[in-house]
C-alpha positions as CSV (number, residue, x, y, z in Angstrom):
1,M,40.2,35.2,-127.3
2,N,40.9,38.5,-125.4
3,S,40.9,39.5,-121.8
4,K,37.9,41.4,-120.3
5,H,40.2,44.3,-119.5
6,W,41.1,44.7,-123.1
7,E,37.5,44.5,-124.3
8,R,36.2,46.8,-121.6
9,D,38.9,49.5,-121.0
10,R,40.9,50.0,-124.1
11,E,38.7,51.3,-126.9
12,A,40.8,54.3,-127.8
13,R,43.9,52.2,-128.0
14,R,42.2,49.5,-130.0
15,E,41.0,52.1,-132.5
16,A,44.5,53.6,-132.8
17,I,46.1,50.2,-133.3
18,E,43.5,49.4,-136.0
19,K,44.7,52.5,-137.9
20,I,48.4,51.8,-137.4
21,G,48.0,48.1,-138.2
22,V,49.2,45.2,-136.0
23,G,51.8,44.2,-138.6
24,H,53.9,41.1,-138.5
25,T,55.7,39.7,-135.5
26,I,59.5,40.4,-135.6
27,K,60.3,39.0,-132.1
28,S,58.6,37.0,-129.5
29,V,59.8,37.0,-125.9
30,E,58.7,35.0,-122.8
31,V,58.3,37.3,-119.8
32,D,57.7,36.0,-116.3
33,R,56.7,38.8,-113.8
34,H,55.5,36.2,-111.3
35,H,51.9,37.2,-112.0
36,K,49.2,34.9,-110.5
37,N,48.1,33.9,-114.0
38,G,51.6,32.8,-115.0
39,P,54.2,33.9,-117.6
40,E,53.4,36.0,-120.7
41,I,54.5,36.0,-124.3
42,H,55.3,39.5,-125.6
43,E,55.3,39.8,-129.4
44,I,56.8,42.9,-131.0
45,S,55.6,43.8,-134.5
46,D,57.1,45.6,-137.4
47,T,54.6,48.4,-136.8
48,G,55.7,49.1,-133.2
49,I,52.9,47.2,-131.5
50,I,53.5,44.9,-128.6
51,T,50.9,42.2,-128.1
52,I,50.9,40.4,-124.7
53,F,49.5,37.0,-124.3
54,N,49.2,34.6,-121.4
55,K,51.7,31.9,-122.1
56,T,49.4,29.0,-120.9
57,T,46.0,30.1,-122.2
58,R,47.3,32.1,-125.2
59,K,44.5,34.6,-124.3
60,M,45.5,38.1,-125.4
61,I,46.0,40.3,-122.4
62,T,46.6,43.7,-124.0
63,Q,48.3,45.5,-126.9
64,L,50.7,48.5,-126.5
65,I,51.8,51.1,-128.9
66,A,55.4,50.9,-127.9
67,R,57.9,53.7,-127.1
68,P,61.4,53.2,-128.6
69,A,62.8,52.3,-125.1
70,Q,60.2,49.5,-124.7
71,I,61.2,47.9,-128.0
72,T,64.9,48.2,-127.2
73,R,64.5,46.3,-123.9
74,Y,63.3,43.2,-125.7
75,F,66.6,42.9,-127.7
76,T,69.8,41.5,-126.2
77,E,73.2,42.9,-126.7
78,G,74.4,42.2,-130.2
79,E,70.9,41.7,-131.7
80,I,70.0,44.1,-134.4
81,I,67.0,46.3,-133.6
82,P,65.2,47.2,-136.8
83,K,65.6,51.0,-137.3
84,N,62.3,51.3,-139.1
85,V,60.5,49.9,-136.0
86,L,62.3,52.4,-133.7
87,R,61.4,55.2,-136.1
88,L,57.7,54.2,-136.1
89,A,57.8,54.0,-132.3
90,R,59.3,57.5,-132.1
91,Q,56.6,58.8,-134.4
92,H,53.8,57.2,-132.3
93,Q,55.4,58.7,-129.2
94,E,55.5,62.2,-130.8
95,L,51.8,61.8,-131.5
96,G,51.1,60.7,-127.9
97,L,49.6,57.4,-129.0
98,N,51.4,55.4,-126.3
99,Y,49.3,57.1,-123.6
100,L,46.0,55.7,-124.9
């Protein structure tokens, strides 16, 4: 199940992500931004896609084509950040895909 925002407003991004491929989750992080709908789960994939879900409902809120810095923020000091994911994120950024 997806949010209305995703279905209504993100067609170009959805199409780009379909071409890139969602890939497989390499890391999952709980994020609490004190949103009225509660905390989120952010899943980072091996193709540089971040999928954000509502923690309670598991409804997908959105997907992002990540920049390298976004991916880096999800890893704590001492964790190994997969270089191939950062490389893909850099390529996506050079193509301007993260602005869709």
